[in-house]
Each structure stands twice: as C-alpha cells, then as structure tokens.
C-alpha positions as CSV (number, residue, x, y, z in Angstrom):
1,E,-0.2,-2.1,-9.9
2,G,-2.4,-2.9,-7.0
3,N,-5.4,-4.9,-6.4
4,E,-7.7,-2.3,-7.4
5,P,-8.5,-0.4,-10.4
6,G,-6.2,2.3,-11.2
7,D,-4.5,1.9,-7.2
8,S,-1.3,2.1,-9.9
9,T,2.5,3.5,-8.9
10,K,5.6,5.2,-11.6
11,I,8.6,4.6,-9.9
12,T,12.5,5.5,-12.2
13,Y,14.7,3.3,-12.1
14,R,17.1,5.3,-10.3
15,E,14.7,5.3,-7.3
16,L,13.9,1.9,-6.9
17,L,17.1,1.5,-6.7
18,H,17.6,4.4,-3.8
19,K,14.7,2.4,-1.8
20,V,16.4,-0.8,-1.8
21,C,19.3,-0.3,-0.5
22,Q,17.7,1.9,1.5
23,F,15.8,-1.1,2.8
24,A,18.6,-3.7,2.3
25,N,20.6,-1.0,4.8
26,I,17.8,-1.3,7.3
27,L,17.7,-4.8,6.7
28,R,21.2,-5.1,7.7
29,S,20.8,-3.4,10.4
30,Q,17.8,-5.8,12.5
31,G,21.4,-8.5,12.2
32,V,19.5,-10.1,8.2
33,K,22.4,-11.6,6.9
34,K,22.7,-13.9,3.1
35,G,21.9,-16.9,3.8
36,D,19.0,-15.9,6.6
37,R,15.7,-16.5,5.9
38,V,13.0,-13.3,5.7
39,S,9.3,-13.6,5.9
40,I,7.2,-11.2,4.0
41,Y,3.4,-10.7,4.6
42,L,2.6,-7.3,2.7
43,P,-0.1,-6.1,0.1
44,M,0.5,-5.8,-3.6
45,I,1.8,-2.9,-3.2
46,L,5.1,-1.0,-3.5
47,E,6.4,-1.8,-0.9
48,L,7.0,-5.8,-1.4
49,V,8.7,-5.3,-4.8
50,I,11.3,-3.4,-2.1
51,A,11.1,-5.9,0.6
52,M,12.3,-9.3,-2.2
53,L,14.5,-6.7,-3.7
54,S,16.3,-5.0,-0.5
55,C,16.7,-9.7,0.4
56,A,17.9,-9.9,-2.8
57,R,20.6,-8.0,-2.3
58,I,22.2,-8.7,0.7
59,G,21.2,-12.7,-0.1
60,A,18.5,-13.8,2.1
61,L,15.9,-16.2,0.9
62,H,12.4,-14.6,0.7
63,S,8.9,-16.6,1.4
64,V,6.1,-13.7,0.4
65,V,2.6,-15.3,2.2
66,F,-0.2,-13.9,1.4
67,A,-3.5,-12.8,4.1
68,G,-6.1,-14.6,2.6
69,F,-4.7,-17.6,4.9
70,S,-6.5,-17.7,8.2
71,A,-4.3,-17.6,11.2
72,D,-3.1,-20.4,11.7
73,S,-2.0,-21.4,7.8
74,L,0.1,-17.9,8.0
75,C,1.2,-18.9,11.7
76,E,2.6,-22.4,9.8
77,R,3.8,-21.1,6.7
78,I,5.7,-18.6,9.0
79,L,7.2,-20.9,11.4
80,D,7.9,-23.9,9.6
81,C,10.4,-21.6,6.8
82,G,12.2,-21.1,9.9
83,C,12.5,-16.9,9.5
84,S,14.7,-14.9,11.7
85,L,12.6,-11.8,10.7
86,L,8.9,-10.7,9.7
87,I,7.6,-7.9,7.5
88,T,4.5,-6.5,8.0
C-alpha cells in the first residue's frame, strides 16, 4: 500500500520473484556485486520493494533514503554510505 489512502497494488509471489530476478540482473549488469553498497531514493511504491529484494538477492547492502530530508542531508547520507549505485 502506498502513502495515499486507496493507493495499492496487488502482485503474486511469482510476479514479485520474476521482477526481483529481472532487476537483480540489471544491477549485475551495472557492475553491482556481493558486498557493494546501493542507495535507494524512491517513494513508497512497488519498485522500492523490488529494489530492496534485488539487492538482497545478489548480496549487496542497501540504504533507503527518504525525500523528507534536505538536499544537503540527502547528499551527506548517500556519500557517507559510500554507495556504488543510486537507484531513483
């Protein structure tokens, strides 16, 4: 369920697995490997969950940063984690 009332999406476990595997392959093609750090800057949407699970699937660490922070604060958090990729 999203932030807005009534904003929801239904997905089966099979569909979720398919999307997670697809995105994990995309991450691998971008050079992300086990132990790498990835920052995720997305709203509360299905793609956020897919990105998190894809990172876990390939063994990459992920850090979710939310839009409620100022631009400087976001920049500091992303740089502090030393991420190799930012997903937006």
